N, C-alpha and C positions, 0 to 999 in steps of 0.2 A: 784082275791080270792073272793069269798061270804062273807064279814062279818057280824056280826052280829052287831048293832051300839051299842054301851054300852048304850046309852039312853034307848034303849029298854029293857035294863037289869034291871027291877024295883025290884027288890027282890031279898035277899041274897042268896036263892035257886037256882034263874036264873042267877044270876053272877056266883057263884060256880060251877055250873053246865056247863057254857058254859067255862070259864077257863079250866076246866077239858077235855072239850070236845078239845081245841085247845091247851092242853099242858102246859098252863100258870099255873105255878106253883106259885102262889100268897098267901102271908100273908093277910087274911083279916077278921078284925073282923065283928061278924055279928050285933054288937051294938055299935053307938058312943058315947061316955061319951063329954057333954058340959060343958064348963066353968072350972071354978076352979081343977073343978075334974077330968078332961081330960089328958091324959100322954104327952099331945102336947102342956099343959098347964104349965108342968112342967118347973121351970127355970132350966140354965145350968151353972154350975160353969165352966168360961175358964180363967185361969191365973189371979186369983183374981177377976175376974169380974162375976156377976152372970145375964146371960141374959136372958131374961123374957119369953119366950117358944121355941119352938124347931121347929118355921117354917124361912126357910130359901127363901130370894130372890135374882134366880143367874142371872148372865150378860144376860141382853137382850139389843141389840143395837137397835137403830132406823132408823142408815143410815141418820140421818139428822143432824149432827153437820154444824158448818160453814164451808166453803171453810180452814179457816186458823185453824181450828181444834177444837177452841171453841164450848160452846153449842149454842143451840137454843131455843126458846120458844118451840117449838116440844120436845125437850130434858128434859127441866127443866120442863115440865110439866109431862112426864114420869117417871123423878124422886120423884116429890113430890107424886104421885100414890102410889110409891114404899114406901114412907114415911108412908103414911095411911094405908097402906096392914096390920099392925099389925105385921109382922114379926120383931125378933128382932137381926135377922143378914142378912144384906144386903152386898152378896157376889160381890164385886167388879162394882155394879151397871150396867156397859158395858164395855167392852174392850177398852181400851187406847192404841192407839199407841206412843212408846217412841219416835219416829221421824217420820218425813213426809213420808218417803219412806217404814215405815212399815204397812203403813194404807190398810185395808181390803178393804176399797171404799172411794171414793174423800170426803165421809161426815162423815168419821171415826174421832171421838175426838182422839188430840194427846195432849199429855202434854208435856209443854215447860215452857220458863218463859214468852213468850207473853200469854200463856194461864192459869197459874198455879190460877191467881185470879179468873178468870171464874170458875175455875175447884173447887176452894173452895165453890164460893158460889154456885155452884150446890150441894155440900154437905149441906152446909147451909138450902138450901132450901127445901132436903128432912129431915133434921132433925125437921128445924120447922113446917113442917106440921105432921110429927110423934108426936111432942110435945103438937100442937094444939089439937090432936086427942085423944092422950092417955096421955095427961100432963107430963109424965115423959119422960126422955131419958138416965136415968143412965143405964138402962140396957139393950141399943141399940151397937150393934156393925158394921161398917161401912167401908171398905173397898174399894179399888180402883183394877181393874184388868188390869195389862201392858201387852204390848204384840207388837210383832213383827210376821207380818201374812206371813212370810216368801214366801213358793209357792203361795199364795194367795192373792199377794199384788195386789193392782188395786190403788196405790195413786192418781192418777191426774184424771182418765175416768173410764171408765166400761172395761178399755182392760187391760189385766195383764200385769204387771210387774214383774216377779216372782223372787223371791232370795231363791236358794236353799242349801241345805247341802250334797245332792248327787244327781247322776243320777238316777230316779225310772223308771224301765221299762215299767210300765204300766200307772202310773200317768205323765211320760213327754210325753208321747203320750196323754192322755185323755188334757190336761193343754198347748199342743203346747211347748214344751219346746224340743229345737232341737241341742244345743250346751252345752260346757261346760262352756261358758260365765256368766250363770246366779249362779253358784256355789262358795259361800263365800270362801275367804283365812282365814286360819287361822288368821291373823291378821286383817279382817274384823270383825271376831265373836269377838275378843279382845277389839274393837271399840264400838262392839255393846252392850257388856259388861257394857262399861262405861256408855254409854246409858242407859241401865237400872239402874246403879246406881244414875244418876243422876236424875230419873224421881222419883225413891222411894224417895229421898231426896225433891223431889219438894211436892210430895205427903205427905208427912210429913208435908211440911209447910202449905198445903192446909187441913191438919185437920182431915185427912183420918187415921182410926185405923190401919190398915193394907194395905199391898200389895199384890198381888197375881202373882205369876209367872208365867204365863200362860203356860201349859202344857198339852195342848189338842188339838182335832178335826182336826189334821191335821197342826197346824199352826206351827211357827220356832221351841218353847219350845219343841212342839210331838214330831218333827221330829229330833231333836237329838237323841231321844230315839232309833231311828229305824236307825240310821245311820250305819250299822255294815258294808257297803263297804268302808266308809269314812277310807281315809289314815289323820295320823298325829294325833294331842294332841284330836280331839274333834270326833274322830268316831273309829270303831272298837269293842276295849272292853267294857264291862258297865263303868269302870271308867273313861274312856276317853269319852264316852256318856254322863255323868251326869257329867263331866268338866265345861261346861257351868253354870249348875246349881251352882255347890258349889262356884263357882268361884263370880257369881251375887251375890249369899248370902252373900259371906265376904264382897264383896264391897258395898252392901246395908247395914251391920252392921257396917263398917268404914263409911259412911256419912251418915247415921240414925240412930244413936244410940236409941234404944227404940222403933223401929217402928217394929211392928209385919209382920211378912210374912205369907203368905198362899199357895197353891197351887192347882190349878184345873187341874185335871188329866184324860185323855185318858187311863184308866188302860188297857182294852184291843182295840186293832185296828183291823178290819179284810182287806181281800184284796179288794180292788176296786171291786165295782158290777155296771152294766151296765143293760140296755134294752135289754130282749132277744129277740125271734121272735115272742112273742105275748105280748110284752113291760112289761113283769115282770122281777122283777130284780133278774140277778144271777151274780155268783163270773166272774169277767174277767178271761179267760184261763192264767196260767202262764207255760213258758215251762220250768222252770229252777227247776222242782221239789219241792224241798220245800221251802214255799214261806218264805223268812227270814225278811221281812219288817215290819212285824208286831208286834209291840210292845205287850206283852203280849196273843200273838197266839199261838197255838199249830203246826205251821210250815203247816196246810191244807189251810189255810188264811181262815176258816170259824169257828174254835174253839178257846178255850180259855186253856192258860197255865199261871198259876199265879205267877209264880217262879219268874221272874224278877221284876213283879209289886212289890212281897213282898222286893225283895231286895231293889228296890227304896225307898219304905215306910222306910224301917229298914234306910235309907239313911237320909231321911227327919228327921226322931227322933233323928238323930246322929246330925244334923244340926239346931237342936232344932226349928222344924216347924211340929206346931202339927196340925194346923188346914189345912184339907184335904178335898178336892170335889171331888167326883168322879162320872164319867162319860163315856162312850164308845165311837169309832169311828169316823165319820167326818160326818157334813151335806154333803161335796163336793162330797165323794164317796162311802158313804155307810149309807145315812142318815136314815134309817129304824130301824139301830140299836144305832143309836145315839140318834135320835129325833121320838119316835114311834108315826106315826099319820093316823089316818083315811084315809089322800088324799093327794099323794105326790106332792111334791114342781112342779112348771111347769118344772123345767128340771130333775127330778126324773125318776123313774121308777112305775111300778104297786107294791103292797105288796108280795114278796113271801113267809110272815108270819104273822099271826094275831099281831097287835102291843101289845096285851097285851102280848105275848111271849118274845117282846121285852122288855115291862117294868118287867116283872120277872126276864129276863136276867140282866138288873142293878141293882137289888134290891138284888139278889143272889150273885153278885160279891160285891158288898159293905157290905154285911153282910159279906163273907167271908175276905174280907181284914178286918174289924173291928173284926171279930174275931180272927184273928192274932196280930191287934197291937190294945188292947180295950184301950190303955192310949191316942191313938189318938183320934182327935176332927174330924168325918166325916159327911158330908154334901150329903146327896144322890139326885141323878136326875132321869129324866123320869118319873115322876108323871101324869102331865098333863094331858095324854090319858086316865087316870083312871076317871076323869070326875066325874060322881055321886058317884062314890066310892072311889073318890080318899082320903076323911074322915078315911074310915074304914081300908082301905091299909096301910097311914098314920100312922095312932095310931097302928095298929099294929107293924109295923115295929119299932117303936119308943121304943114302949111298952117290947119289945123282945131284944129289944140293939142290932138290926141288924143294923141303924145309929143312929146316936147323933140329925140330922137335917133333915127334909124334905126340899128338894128346889122346888120351882116354879118359872117356866120360863113362857114359853106363856102363863100361866093362870094368871100371874101378870098383861099380857097385856090386857086381855077380863075381867078379874073381879080381880082386885089387893087387894079389902076387903075381900077375901076368909078366909084368917088367920084370921080376927077379928070377922067376923060373925060368923065362928066355935067357936072362943074359948068365946065370948060373948052368946051363946046358941041361937045363931037365926037361924041356919041351913043354908043351901045353897040357892041361889038366882041363880033358875035353869036356867035362860034365860039371865044368865051372864057367864055360864059355857063355857070354851073354847071346841070345838068340834073337834078339830084340823082339819080345812081345808087348813093349809099350806100357807094362804096368808099373813101372817107375813114373809114367806120366800120368796113365789113367788113374792111379792111385789118388792121388792129388788133384784131380781134377775134380774128383768126387770128395776132398773132405778128409781123405785118409793121409797119412805121412806117406812119404814116397821111400822106396827100395826096392832092392829086387825080390819081390815075391817068389818066383819060379824057382831062384836056385841059392836064395841065402837062408838057411834054416831058421835064423832068429824072426824073419818076417814072416816065413812060412809057416810056422808056430803059432804068428800070433791071431789074435780078435779079428784084427784090421783085414787078415788074411782073408776070413771068411766073410766079411762084410764084402770086401774086393770080389771075391768070387760071384756073390749075388747079383753085384752091379754090372759085371760083365755079363752075365747070363739075361738080365734083365733087357740089357741093349742087343744082346742076340734076338 
């Protein structure tokens, strides 16, 4: 697909015209307000606390933790940079496994009695960096994302050691699952719920304001929502598919009273994609007729039906979970709807749509859900690909009530100070804007730490940069 790069769209009319030409229906303001007059600078009242602005930092892993599960200096550096971003909501920092076998990689953080002190210091480093830059932390909310990686566990090496809830006819073939031994029993799920409860208790001891029970991107929490074929108490009906969440919340409230709970949700999941004959992404054919495994999908595998996502958000309201971050899909099997980018990661496929269409899809779905649940607090995703036009679209979505917070992921690696620069009236530093080269994904896919290799001098001058360059050259 011949794309026009966002950096080439220098005027409002050029941007709007191009969006119209590719079918990206994006809300966008022609002029951006800076400083205290900006809609993005308005405080947000959340559970008796006033959060200072409408920017959030999304969970961004570095694949750079210690073998035992604690942070390294690279991890601490990334979190300090989150602290100086100016964002007042830090959504989980990064995914932290609740036990060793749930790690997505052998360098993922793990929360345990052995690491809780280091994870407390990790939060303290972020808060201190924020306080030194902005004087106050009273309007700052910092959470920790708790996870088990399920189908995508690699706890000991680059080799998959999957843990499943059900046999998936397409994903099993993609990720070399060939027998039922990988499928969890109900008893194993109940033991995992206890691990989530203990992890939340430790997170509270470490000073975090909330924990996120991760339900996105194909990891275990998300897989529960599509376990329509699973027998027993944790599959089949909507009630059974949400039993893990309900039981986990109940235990967390018992073990860590007063700890807030949030949830990051892939509100829509599509059928897995593969590279077609010309390397362009296409849905993998499904012989069973209606595709049943896409939570929030319409059965075609590439469409949306928000009835169950709305039912799920109604459940969150019943469980007194107000803080919700909306994302889509999975980076492992349909990355273009989850993380729109100009360049695919090394194990990806060529783009089947303009990435702006993917951004517009995420904003539209978040807006529709926000409209149905105005009392919940929504954080939107997918904004980084907007690049130079991120402020214009972010301002439009917040001012029109389409989301409460604008979440930044990859952009926080290349240009963490974007919120501060924008809210202080400095404008954007164009040379630091993430251009979505996907190096932050390609690097860990090839056993390297994640980071912004093109724009962050720390990574650009590292030995890993040379290895990454060789990997990309070989792939071409």
